[in-house]
C-alpha positions in Angstrom: 197.2 81.7 126.9 196.6 78.2 125.6 196.1 78.7 121.8 196.8 75.0 121.0 194.9 73.6 124.0 192.4 70.8 123.3 191.8 69.0 126.6 192.0 71.7 129.2 189.0 72.0 131.5 186.6 75.0 131.0 188.9 76.6 128.4 187.5 79.9 127.4 188.5 82.9 125.2 190.7 85.8 126.5 192.1 88.9 125.0 195.7 88.5 123.8 197.4 91.6 124.8 200.5 90.9 122.8 198.5 90.7 119.5 195.8 93.3 120.2 196.0 96.9 119.2 194.1 100.1 120.1 191.8 99.5 117.1 191.6 95.7 117.1 191.2 93.0 119.9 192.5 89.5 119.3 191.2 86.7 121.3 192.8 83.3 122.0 191.9 80.2 124.1 193.0 80.6 127.7 192.1 81.6 131.2 191.6 84.9 133.1 193.9 85.5 136.0 193.1 87.9 138.8 196.0 88.7 141.1 196.0 91.1 144.0 199.3 92.0 145.8 200.6 94.3 148.4 204.0 95.8 148.8 206.1 95.3 152.0 207.9 98.1 153.7 211.0 97.0 151.6 209.0 97.3 148.3 208.6 93.6 147.7 205.3 92.5 146.2 203.4 89.8 148.1 200.4 88.0 146.7 197.3 88.2 148.8 194.8 86.9 146.2 195.3 84.7 143.1 192.6 83.1 141.0 192.6 81.5 137.6 189.0 81.5 136.3 186.9 81.0 133.1 183.4 82.0 132.0 183.0 78.3 131.0 183.0 77.1 134.6 179.6 76.1 135.9 179.8 78.3 139.0 181.2 81.3 137.3 179.2 84.5 137.8 181.3 87.4 136.5 184.9 88.8 136.4 183.6 91.7 138.6 182.6 89.2 141.4 186.2 87.8 141.3 187.6 91.3 141.6 185.2 92.1 144.4 186.5 89.0 146.3 190.0 90.3 146.0 189.0 93.7 147.4 187.2 92.0 150.3 190.3 89.9 151.0 192.4 93.1 151.1 190.0 94.9 153.4 189.8 91.9 155.8 193.6 91.7 156.0 194.5 95.4 156.3 191.4 97.1 157.5 192.1 100.0 155.1 194.3 100.0 152.1 194.9 102.2 149.0 194.0 100.3 145.8 196.0 101.2 142.7 194.2 100.1 139.6 194.6 100.7 135.8 192.1 101.8 133.2 190.4 98.4 133.0 188.9 99.1 136.4 187.4 102.5 135.5 183.9 101.2 136.1 181.1 102.6 138.3 180.7 99.2 139.9 184.3 99.4 141.1 183.9 102.8 142.6 180.7 101.8 144.4 182.3 98.7 145.8 185.4 100.6 147.1 183.2 103.3 148.6 181.1 100.6 150.3 184.2 99.0 151.8 185.4 102.5 152.8 188.8 102.0 151.0 191.1 104.5 149.4 192.1 104.2 145.8 193.9 105.6 142.8 192.3 104.5 139.5 193.5 105.6 136.1 190.5 106.8 134.0 189.7 106.2 130.4 189.0 109.0 127.9 185.3 108.1 128.0 184.9 108.9 131.7 182.4 111.7 132.6 182.5 113.5 136.0 180.4 115.9 137.9 182.0 119.4 138.0 180.1 122.2 139.7 176.9 120.0 139.3 177.4 119.4 135.5 178.4 116.2 133.7 181.7 117.0 131.9 184.1 114.7 130.1 187.3 114.2 132.1 189.3 115.0 128.9 187.7 118.5 128.8 189.0 119.2 132.3 192.4 117.9 131.2 192.6 120.3 128.3 191.7 123.3 130.5 194.6 122.9 132.9 198.4 122.5 133.1 200.6 120.7 135.5 201.8 122.8 138.5 203.6 120.3 140.7 206.9 118.9 139.3 207.6 115.2 139.9 210.6 113.4 138.4 210.0 109.6 137.7 211.0 106.8 135.4 208.4 105.6 132.9 209.0 102.8 130.4 212.7 102.9 131.2 213.2 106.6 130.7 213.4 109.5 133.1 210.6 112.1 132.8 209.6 115.3 134.5 206.0 114.8 135.2 203.7 117.7 136.2 200.5 117.3 138.2 197.3 119.3 138.7 194.2 118.3 140.5 190.5 119.2 140.4 187.7 118.5 142.9 185.0 116.5 141.2 182.4 113.9 141.9 181.9 110.4 140.6 178.6 110.1 138.7 177.7 106.8 140.3 177.8 107.8 143.9 178.2 111.6 143.7 181.0 111.3 146.3 183.8 113.9 146.2 187.1 112.8 144.7 190.1 114.4 143.1 190.8 114.2 139.4 194.6 114.1 139.2 196.0 115.2 135.8 199.5 113.9 135.0 201.3 115.7 132.2 204.7 115.0 130.6 205.0 111.2 130.4 202.6 110.3 127.7 201.3 112.1 124.6 198.1 113.1 126.4 197.9 113.9 130.1 196.9 110.8 132.2 193.7 111.0 134.1 193.6 109.5 137.6 190.8 109.5 140.2 191.8 109.8 143.9 189.8 109.8 147.1 191.3 110.1 150.6 194.1 112.5 151.3 195.6 114.3 148.3 198.9 114.8 150.0 199.6 111.1 149.5 199.0 111.1 145.8 202.6 111.9 144.8 204.1 109.0 146.6 201.3 106.6 145.6 201.6 107.6 141.9 205.4 107.0 142.0 204.9 103.5 143.4 202.0 102.7 141.0 204.0 103.7 137.9 207.3 102.1 138.9 205.7 98.9 140.2 203.8 98.5 136.9 207.1 98.8 135.1 208.5 95.7 136.7 205.4 93.6 137.6 202.8 91.9 135.4 200.1 91.8 138.1 196.7 92.9 136.8 195.6 94.2 140.2 197.8 96.1 142.6 197.8 97.7 146.1 200.0 100.5 147.4 202.6 100.2 150.1 202.1 101.4 153.7 201.8 105.0 154.6 205.2 105.4 156.2 206.8 104.0 153.0 205.0 106.5 150.9 205.9 109.4 153.1 209.6 108.4 153.0 209.4 108.4 149.1 207.8 111.9 149.1 210.7 113.6 150.8 212.1 116.2 148.4 209.5 115.6 145.8 206.9 118.0 144.6 208.4 121.3 143.5 206.1 123.9 142.1 206.4 124.5 138.4 207.5 128.0 137.5 205.4 129.9 135.1 
């Protein structure tokens, strides 16, 4: 953010997260930053892509193109990775790009997301309200320990009609969180633990999950069935 900036090159407008609310967006002068990072086996974040950009630049095309460049960088470095992305990336273009690159992902969905369930377009929130969490998973969220409960539903993304899992996470927010997941469902618990806890301590707008062996180590002893 550069609210008092006068001479900065290509200075544009960006959303001020510290001043914006759920009902009102506040914009200030500044630059967009796209940062992609991976976690080492020891859990340390390492930047693999970092770009400061502005819509005022002559060669600027779109923020999506910058994000796609970060995805391509990760795919070229690791061959295959699991991308962990927040609600701002719940976009059909993101799903299509990740499917095209043959990458795995966990993306938190917005309440507006519609999915194909048994061939019908249904709001993700409707599927959320029809279920309850069955798998218990303790974790820390916003500095407090919670008992989260997970359920999953096989659905399809409307853009590509590819099969994915809608993962419903109850118990850590007022409404159950909605997450989309492709690839192997068994990894979801470990991936979700890392995505939540990593977001608690890092300000990166774009994240990647740790290697598979690190996830499996975290999953030991986690995932008890909820008693009815």
